[in-house]
TIMAR-764066 format. One record per residue (C-alpha): residue number from 0; x, y, z; residue in three letters. Coordinates in steps of 0.02 Angstrom, whole numbers, plus 50000, padded with zeros to 5 digits. Layout:
<rs>
<NUM <X Y Z> ALA>
...
</rs>
This chain:
<rs>
<0 <49153 51606 50265> MET>
<1 <49041 51658 50121> GLU>
<2 <48871 51578 50092> THR>
<3 <48854 51646 49916> GLU>
<4 <48999 51542 49846> ASN>
<5 <48913 51378 49891> GLY>
<6 <49039 51319 50022> THR>
<7 <48934 51359 50174> ASP>
<8 <48873 51180 50197> VAL>
<9 <49050 51110 50190> GLN>
<10 <49116 51246 50306> GLU>
<11 <48980 51217 50434> GLU>
<12 <49018 51031 50430> ALA>
<13 <49202 51068 50469> LEU>
<14 <49191 51218 50586> PHE>
<15 <49089 51220 50745> MET>
<16 <48985 51372 50793> ASN>
<17 <49001 51452 50621> LEU>
<18 <48815 51471 50589> ASP>
<19 <48792 51555 50760> ASN>
<20 <48929 51685 50733> THR>
<21 <48925 51723 50547> ARG>
<22 <48868 51898 50500> VAL>
<23 <48875 52012 50349> THR>
<24 <49006 52149 50367> PHE>
<25 <49102 52198 50210> SER>
<26 <49235 52302 50298> ALA>
<27 <49295 52150 50397> ALA>
<28 <49303 52034 50246> ASP>
<29 <49488 52001 50221> ALA>
<30 <49515 51919 50053> ASN>
<31 <49458 52058 49937> GLY>
<32 <49354 51941 49830> ASP>
<33 <49194 52040 49850> GLY>
<34 <49130 51932 49994> GLY>
<35 <49053 52010 50146> ASN>
<36 <49029 51875 50280> GLU>
<37 <49137 51850 50435> VAL>
<38 <49129 51774 50609> SER>
<39 <49114 51893 50757> ARG>
<40 <49141 51883 50947> VAL>
<41 <49115 52001 51094> ASN>
<42 <49074 51997 51280> GLY>
<43 <48902 51921 51253> THR>
<44 <48965 51795 51124> GLN>
<45 <49145 51756 51177> PRO>
<46 <49166 51595 51075> MET>
<47 <49191 51608 50888> GLY>
<48 <49215 51464 50767> ILE>
<49 <49316 51309 50807> GLY>
<50 <49373 51144 50735> ILE>
<51 <49425 50978 50812> ALA>
<52 <49544 50857 50722> LEU>
<53 <49622 50689 50766> PRO>
<54 <49812 50695 50765> VAL>
<55 <49954 50574 50791> GLU>
<56 <50126 50594 50865> ALA>
<57 <50238 50685 50741> GLY>
<58 <50098 50776 50650> ASP>
<59 <50125 50961 50618> THR>
<60 <49992 51096 50631> LEU>
<61 <49989 51270 50555> ASP>
<62 <49843 51386 50585> MET>
<63 <49796 51562 50538> GLN>
<64 <49650 51684 50534> VAL>
<65 <49623 51867 50487> ASN>
<66 <49566 51982 50628> ALA>
<67 <49480 52152 50622> TYR>
<68 <49403 52272 50748> TYR>
<69 <49354 52455 50750> GLU>
<70 <49442 52539 50894> GLY>
<71 <49345 52566 51055> GLY>
<72 <49388 52548 51239> THR>
<73 <49335 52448 51390> GLY>
<74 <49424 52291 51338> TYR>
<75 <49514 52260 51502> SER>
<76 <49354 52203 51587> SER>
<77 <49335 52013 51575> SER>
<78 <49183 51902 51545> VAL>
<79 <49247 51789 51684> GLY>
<80 <49319 51613 51674> LEU>
<81 <49157 51514 51704> PRO>
<82 <49069 51609 51564> ALA>
<83 <49216 51584 51445> LEU>
<84 <49226 51396 51483> VAL>
<85 <49038 51379 51457> ALA>
<86 <49048 51473 51291> ALA>
<87 <49194 51370 51223> ILE>
<88 <49116 51206 51277> ALA>
<89 <48951 51261 51204> GLY>
<90 <49033 51301 51039> GLY>
<91 <49088 51119 51028> PHE>
<92 <48920 51050 51086> GLY>
<93 <48953 51042 51273> GLY>
<94 <48837 51089 51415> LEU>
<95 <48858 51081 51603> ASN>
<96 <48715 50974 51670> GLY>
<97 <48669 50912 51497> GLY>
<98 <48675 50737 51423> THR>
<99 <48821 50622 51459> LEU>
<100 <48907 50675 51298> GLU>
<101 <48871 50859 51327> GLN>
<102 <48937 50848 51504> GLN>
<103 <49096 50760 51445> ALA>
<104 <49129 50899 51320> THR>
<105 <49101 51031 51453> TYR>
<106 <49217 50941 51575> ASP>
<107 <49350 50931 51438> LEU>
<108 <49363 51121 51428> PHE>
<109 <49330 51153 51611> ASN>
<110 <49482 51045 51652> ASN>
<111 <49592 51129 51522> SER>
<112 <49539 51310 51497> VAL>
<113 <49483 51313 51677> GLY>
<114 <49660 51267 51728> THR>
<115 <49765 51386 51624> TYR>
<116 <49638 51525 51653> GLY>
<117 <49602 51690 51569> LEU>
<118 <49733 51764 51454> LEU>
<119 <49678 51944 51477> GLY>
<120 <49741 52098 51386> THR>
<121 <49876 52225 51419> GLY>
<122 <49775 52377 51369> SER>
<123 <49600 52444 51391> ASN>
<124 <49609 52490 51206> ASN>
<125 <49653 52314 51147> LEU>
<126 <49526 52170 51141> PRO>
<127 <49572 52009 51231> ALA>
<128 <49533 51914 51070> ALA>
<129 <49635 51759 51027> TYR>
<130 <49671 51619 50906> LEU>
<131 <49692 51467 51020> ASN>
<132 <49734 51283 51013> TYR>
<133 <49735 51143 51141> ILE>
<134 <49815 50971 51113> LEU>
<135 <49740 50821 51203> PHE>
<136 <49806 50644 51215> ASP>
<137 <49701 50490 51174> GLU>
<138 <49625 50495 51349> ASN>
<139 <49577 50678 51323> LEU>
<140 <49704 50745 51446> ASN>
<141 <49771 50912 51386> ASP>
<142 <49960 50919 51372> TYR>
<143 <49997 51074 51266> GLN>
<144 <49910 51237 51221> ASN>
<145 <49949 51400 51133> GLY>
<146 <49873 51563 51078> HIS>
<147 <49903 51728 50990> ILE>
<148 <49813 51891 51029> GLN>
<149 <49755 52022 50905> VAL>
<150 <49858 52180 50909> SER>
<151 <49819 52362 50874> THR>
<152 <49865 52324 50694> THR>
<153 <49691 52248 50677> ALA>
<154 <49606 52412 50721> SER>
<155 <49516 52463 50560> PHE>
<156 <49635 52345 50471> ASN>
<157 <49656 52160 50430> HIS>
<158 <49787 52073 50535> GLU>
<159 <49844 51895 50497> LEU>
<160 <49864 51794 50657> LEU>
<161 <49972 51638 50638> GLN>
<162 <50028 51491 50745> LEU>
<163 <50147 51381 50646> ASN>
<164 <50253 51224 50664> ASP>
<165 <50155 51153 50809> ILE>
<166 <50206 50971 50827> VAL>
<167 <50094 50847 50915> ALA>
<168 <50199 50739 51030> SER>
<169 <50060 50613 51067> GLN>
<170 <49917 50530 50978> ASP>
<171 <49754 50617 51015> GLY>
<172 <49659 50772 50962> PHE>
<173 <49681 50957 50931> VAL>
<174 <49549 51090 50961> TYR>
<175 <49573 51257 50873> VAL>
<176 <49455 51400 50913> PHE>
<177 <49431 51590 50921> LEU>
<178 <49385 51685 51080> THR>
<179 <49356 51859 51148> ASN>
<180 <49374 51872 51338> GLU>
<181 <49335 52058 51347> SER>
<182 <49166 52102 51422> ALA>
<183 <49150 52246 51299> SER>
<184 <49003 52251 51179> SER>
<185 <49123 52298 51039> ASN>
<186 <49143 52162 50909> TRP>
<187 <49301 52079 50848> VAL>
<188 <49285 52001 50675> TYR>
<189 <49376 51849 50605> PHE>
<190 <49386 51790 50425> ASP>
<191 <49468 51652 50321> ASP>
<192 <49520 51534 50460> MET>
<193 <49638 51397 50397> VAL>
<194 <49706 51247 50491> VAL>
<195 <49838 51146 50397> LYS>
<196 <49867 50970 50461> HIS>
<197 <50026 50886 50398> THR>
<198 <50040 50703 50441> GLN>
<199 <50210 50661 50509> GLY>
<200 <50205 50473 50486> ASP>
<201 <50172 50408 50311> LEU>
<202 <50125 50237 50379> ILE>
<203 <49936 50226 50371> ILE>
<204 <49905 50048 50426> GLN>
<205 <50001 49893 50478> THR>
<206 <49933 49718 50502> ASP>
<207 <50023 49559 50553> ASP>
<208 <49959 49388 50505> TYR>
<209 <49982 49207 50547> TYR>
<210 <50040 49111 50392> PRO>
<211 <49863 49060 50343> PHE>
<212 <49801 49239 50355> GLY>
<213 <49720 49259 50525> MET>
<214 <49768 49429 50595> ALA>
<215 <49869 49451 50754> HIS>
<216 <49794 49557 50890> ASP>
<217 <49849 49737 50882> GLY>
<218 <49909 49814 50721> GLY>
<219 <49906 49998 50684> TYR>
<220 <49795 50118 50588> GLN>
<221 <49803 50306 50583> ARG>
<222 <49654 50385 50667> VAL>
<223 <49631 50491 50510> THR>
<224 <49636 50342 50391> ALA>
<225 <49483 50285 50297> LYS>
<226 <49423 50107 50321> GLU>
<227 <49531 49984 50224> ASN>
<228 <49459 49812 50190> ARG>
<229 <49597 49753 50073> PHE>
<230 <49712 49661 50189> LYS>
<231 <49787 49486 50183> TYR>
<232 <49865 49458 50010> ASN>
<233 <49780 49619 49956> GLY>
<234 <49609 49536 49959> LYS>
<235 <49450 49618 50021> GLU>
<236 <49391 49561 50191> GLU>
<237 <49203 49535 50194> ILE>
<238 <49143 49583 50367> THR>
<239 <48955 49576 50337> ASP>
<240 <48866 49477 50472> LEU>
<241 <49034 49452 50556> GLY>
<242 <49093 49317 50435> ILE>
<243 <49267 49394 50405> ASN>
<244 <49301 49300 50244> TRP>
<245 <49422 49355 50107> TYR>
<246 <49357 49375 49930> ASP>
<247 <49481 49295 49810> TYR>
<248 <49368 49313 49659> GLY>
<249 <49335 49131 49619> ALA>
<250 <49309 49081 49801> ARG>
<251 <49290 49147 49978> MET>
<252 <49433 49107 50098> TYR>
<253 <49415 49078 50285> MET>
<254 <49581 49128 50362> ALA>
<255 <49534 49072 50537> ASP>
<256 <49531 48889 50481> ILE>
<257 <49643 48902 50327> GLY>
<258 <49512 48831 50209> ARG>
<259 <49406 48885 50062> TRP>
<260 <49218 48895 50079> GLY>
<261 <49189 48794 49921> VAL>
<262 <49285 48664 49823> ILE>
<263 <49425 48710 49700> ASP>
<264 <49352 48726 49523> PRO>
<265 <49515 48646 49463> LEU>
<266 <49509 48505 49589> VAL>
<267 <49533 48374 49453> ASP>
<268 <49710 48437 49429> ASN>
<269 <49761 48401 49609> PHE>
<270 <49710 48226 49659> TYR>
<271 <49832 48218 49804> SER>
<272 <49761 48364 49904> VAL>
<273 <49590 48416 49967> SER>
<274 <49490 48532 49854> GLY>
<275 <49465 48646 50004> TYR>
<276 <49650 48666 50046> ASN>
<277 <49736 48834 50037> TYR>
<278 <49905 48839 49946> THR>
<279 <49926 48651 49971> VAL>
<280 <49941 48689 50158> ASN>
<281 <50104 48782 50129> ASN>
<282 <50065 48970 50137> PRO>
<283 <50246 49016 50175> THR>
<284 <50304 48958 50004> ASN>
<285 <50150 48976 49894> PHE>
<286 <50011 49100 49863> ILE>
<287 <49841 49079 49783> ASP>
<288 <49803 49243 49694> PRO>
<289 <49627 49203 49635> ASP>
<290 <49570 49043 49720> GLY>
<291 <49584 48937 49562> ARG>
<292 <49765 48880 49565> ASP>
<293 <49923 48907 49665> PHE>
<294 <50086 48991 49617> ARG>
<295 <50257 48997 49696> ALA>
<296 <50316 49153 49785> ILE>
<297 <50387 49299 49687> ILE>
<298 <50559 49340 49756> GLU>
<299 <50578 49511 49835> GLN>
<300 <50734 49585 49914> ASP>
<301 <50748 49694 50068> GLU>
<302 <50733 49851 49961> ASP>
<303 <50566 49796 49891> GLY>
<304 <50632 49749 49719> ASN>
<305 <50558 49597 49634> TYR>
<306 <50640 49460 49534> THR>
<307 <50507 49376 49428> ILE>
<308 <50545 49217 49333> THR>
<309 <50423 49172 49196> ILE>
<310 <50445 48983 49180> GLN>
<311 <50364 48854 49069> THR>
<312 <50404 48700 48968> THR>
<313 <50329 48696 48794> VAL>
<314 <50296 48513 48751> HIS>
<315 <50305 48495 48562> THR>
<316 <50246 48359 48444> TYR>
<317 <50205 48344 48260> GLY>
<318 <50288 48309 48092> ASN>
<319 <50411 48453 48110> ASN>
<320 <50449 48430 48295> SER>
<321 <50610 48343 48346> ASN>
<322 <50736 48344 48487> ALA>
<323 <50864 48447 48392> ASP>
<324 <50738 48583 48351> ASN>
<325 <50678 48585 48531> ALA>
<326 <50856 48616 48589> ALA>
<327 <50875 48756 48462> ASP>
<328 <50713 48838 48518> TYR>
<329 <50766 48827 48700> THR>
<330 <50931 48911 48657> LYS>
<331 <50846 49044 48553> ALA>
<332 <50725 49088 48692> PHE>
<333 <50865 49092 48819> ALA>
<334 <50955 49220 48712> GLU>
<335 <50796 49322 48699> LEU>
<336 <50757 49308 48883> GLY>
<337 <50916 49379 48955> ILE>
<338 <50876 49462 49124> ASP>
<339 <50793 49630 49103> LYS>
<340 <50804 49757 49242> THR>
<341 <50692 49908 49246> PHE>
<342 <50566 50005 49351> GLY>
<343 <50533 50181 49410> SER>
<344 <50503 50124 49589> GLU>
<345 <50654 50012 49607> GLY>
<346 <50746 49892 49496> GLN>
<347 <50628 49749 49458> HIS>
<348 <50700 49603 49361> LYS>
<349 <50604 49489 49243> VAL>
<350 <50686 49336 49168> LYS>
<351 <50626 49191 49063> PHE>
<352 <50656 49008 49093> ASP>
<353 <50574 48930 48940> VAL>
<354 <50616 48752 48889> THR>
<355 <50557 48659 48734> PHE>
<356 <50538 48471 48749> GLN>
<357 <50499 48357 48602> HIS>
<358 <50378 48211 48615> HIS>
<359 <50351 48073 48489> ASP>
<360 <50163 48077 48505> SER>
<361 <50023 48196 48549> LYS>
<362 <49964 48086 48693> ASP>
<363 <50138 48089 48769> GLU>
<364 <50146 48279 48756> ALA>
<365 <49972 48300 48831> ILE>
<366 <50018 48186 48976> GLU>
<367 <50172 48293 49012> ALA>
<368 <50068 48452 49014> VAL>
<369 <49940 48375 49131> GLU>
<370 <50079 48328 49251> GLU>
<371 <50154 48503 49265> ASN>
<372 <50061 48661 49315> ALA>
<373 <50093 48799 49191> GLY>
<374 <50167 48693 49053> ASP>
<375 <50104 48713 48875> ASN>
<376 <50076 48612 48718> LEU>
<377 <50132 48652 48540> MET>
<378 <50100 48558 48380> GLN>
<379 <50228 48594 48244> ILE>
<380 <50165 48525 48079> ASP>
<381 <50185 48599 47906> GLU>
<382 <50028 48507 47846> THR>
<383 <49910 48604 47961> LEU>
<384 <49771 48700 47875> SER>
<385 <49737 48884 47904> ASP>
<386 <49588 48845 48015> THR>
<387 <49696 48736 48128> GLU>
<388 <49823 48872 48166> LEU>
<389 <49818 48977 48324> GLY>
<390 <49832 48974 48513> THR>
<391 <49693 48898 48617> PHE>
<392 <49645 48870 48799> ASN>
<393 <49638 48693 48863> PHE>
<394 <49516 48731 49001> TYR>
<395 <49337 48700 48944> GLY>
<396 <49217 48562 48896> SER>
<397 <49266 48431 48768> SER>
<398 <49125 48486 48653> ASP>
<399 <49189 48665 48642> SER>
<400 <49160 48742 48472> ASP>
<401 <49323 48841 48480> VAL>
<402 <49428 48805 48325> VAL>
<403 <49567 48684 48367> GLY>
<404 <49478 48581 48499> TYR>
<405 <49453 48396 48472> GLU>
<406 <49309 48295 48540> ALA>
<407 <49423 48185 48646> ASP>
<408 <49527 48327 48718> LEU>
<409 <49540 48306 48908> THR>
<410 <49698 48402 48952> VAL>
<411 <49679 48539 49084> ARG>
<412 <49779 48692 49134> GLY>
<413 <49895 48762 49000> GLY>
<414 <49873 48816 48820> ARG>
<415 <49899 48739 48650> GLU>
<416 <49978 48824 48501> SER>
<417 <49970 48749 48327> ASN>
<418 <50112 48806 48214> VAL>
<419 <50142 48767 48031> ARG>
<420 <50300 48870 47997> ASP>
<421 <50449 48828 48109> THR>
<422 <50500 49010 48099> ARG>
<423 <50343 49054 48198> ALA>
<424 <50381 48941 48346> VAL>
<425 <50460 49078 48453> ILE>
<426 <50318 49197 48410> HIS>
<427 <50188 49067 48460> SER>
<428 <50282 49030 48621> ALA>
<429 <50263 49214 48663> GLY>
<430 <50075 49192 48649> HIS>
<431 <50085 49047 48770> LEU>
<432 <50163 49167 48896> LEU>
<433 <50024 49293 48868> GLY>
<434 <50115 49411 48750> LEU>
<435 <50004 49496 48621> GLY>
<436 <50039 49529 48438> ASP>
<437 <50137 49687 48399> ARG>
<438 <50117 49691 48212> TYR>
<439 <50106 49880 48185> THR>
<440 <50166 49955 48349> ASP>
<441 <50308 50080 48334> VAL>
<442 <50470 50016 48410> GLY>
<443 <50426 49831 48395> PHE>
<444 <50500 49793 48224> SER>
<445 <50629 49676 48301> ASN>
<446 <50509 49602 48429> ASP>
<447 <50462 49418 48425> ILE>
<448 <50278 49465 48427> MET>
<449 <50294 49566 48266> SER>
<450 <50283 49497 48089> THR>
<451 <50472 49487 48083> ASN>
<452 <50513 49300 48088> THR>
<453 <50697 49343 48116> SER>
<454 <50665 49451 48270> ALA>
<455 <50799 49443 48403> THR>
<456 <50723 49528 48555> GLU>
<457 <50576 49541 48673> ILE>
<458 <50529 49724 48688> ASN>
<459 <50545 49806 48858> ARG>
<460 <50358 49841 48860> GLN>
<461 <50324 49654 48868> HIS>
<462 <50432 49643 49023> TYR>
<463 <50340 49788 49102> LEU>
<464 <50172 49708 49064> ASP>
<465 <50225 49541 49137> LEU>
<466 <50298 49623 49292> ALA>
<467 <50142 49726 49324> GLN>
<468 <50031 49574 49301> PHE>
<469 <50139 49466 49413> SER>
<470 <50165 49591 49554> ILE>
<471 <49985 49648 49562> GLN>
<472 <49914 49474 49530> ASN>
<473 <49797 49540 49399> ARG>
<474 <49738 49454 49243> ARG>
<475 <49796 49531 49080> SER>
<476 <49668 49609 48965> ALA>
<477 <49676 49459 48848> GLU>
<478 <49626 49333 48981> ARG>
<479 <49448 49272 49009> ASP>
<480 <49367 49166 49142> GLN>
<481 <49407 49004 49051> ASN>
<482 <49591 49043 49026> ASP>
<483 <49702 48948 49147> THR>
<484 <49872 49008 49095> ARG>
<485 <49984 48990 49246> VAL>
<486 <50141 49089 49281> PHE>
<487 <50256 48984 49389> ILE>
<488 <50354 49092 49512> TYR>
<489 <50512 49006 49567> ARG>
<490 <50590 49026 49739> ASP>
<491 <50757 48934 49755> LYS>
<492 <50701 48814 49620> GLY>
<493 <50544 48754 49707> ARG>
<494 <50409 48728 49577> ILE>
<495 <50244 48648 49627> PRO>
<496 <50191 48500 49521> LYS>
<497 <50016 48450 49475> ARG>
<498 <49974 48273 49526> LYS>
<499 <49872 48157 49420> ARG>
</rs>
């Protein structure tokens, strides 16, 4: 309760009536830290400090305070119930005959303290000073109360008063406060009041939605919880001006009508559906993490564990591309992509379903990529120059100055990798899936993203990165606004196709 340590503003914001009862008295200071300020009560000031907290059924409360007084007599005479009720109500801002709010606070304590009455004292030498609590339900009807009186131990000494393991059985509020019912002018001092509130239910909020995202009536939120705007699909609900739209990054979504507020920036890839549709009107099977494209659902079991399938077809062409090589690359990637299970919060599984398909011409390969969301293009040609090598985004204007683009390039959605050495095909395919180079990283010497062209594994860290990206629907650090790499999440083999 010290002002000199800089916590007085915070304490006064938490505890009611502190500023009115705080005094300097070194002998009553309990913690031995050199402080000298305490809260005091007597017959003319029977209400000490108090605090009110929202609670829910199952919450546990523990409270304590140090008490001190200096002997004296005349404690058996009482201030009277009306005066005590008025003092307690006043400590919490109540006043009989005051404003509507003040009157309601007064009535709250008149109906509770006024009912269970004065607690009194068993000795003229012992103050009727108490640590008290009252539990109210949501309608402010009191249903439980408790108290502990100072004892003669507190005479010229510090006595720790404690009320522990108090369990709230209903949602509502708890009021904790200090009192002195004795009409004596002798003071009782209190110091270092602590109220520990342990939440019994770890569920903070629940919301139920119709498939397209409009919320059901009801739901649940702890009364102590801070406002949470991140709701349907983890997206922020914009409530300004009452619009109640969800911010998906690229577009705003209107869950009440199941439509986007603006047209899909990738509308040219989906001729068969409206550019304003959400998840091709199938929100039970597909999600739209950022408003630019849709993905199939990630599988999750009843224990919360994910199975994430990273699927793509790499359409190859070029002088060194052929059907036999494509089959070999598919087999090689299958051997690399054996199911990996990991995770500190459950056993998440990531597996690869990567197929290589040879095409006799570039146009044929491009057409195949345009037809399938998330598919990729790879040129395998030993005659490529150094400036033609690399991995590039398809999405962008045809006059892009990025190395590797051609003036007549019209393909959308997917990436292109140009490879000269057939031994680098697997490495380049890793780039198509978003894996970064691991040339010098410790522990990656046998990783396909290293300089080792004979590598035989995909390091566990790659699986972790892909899982985190997939589960949280976040773009990896390497991605930019023009990058339209698409992870296809398979559920029972259902993979959405792009329509020309």
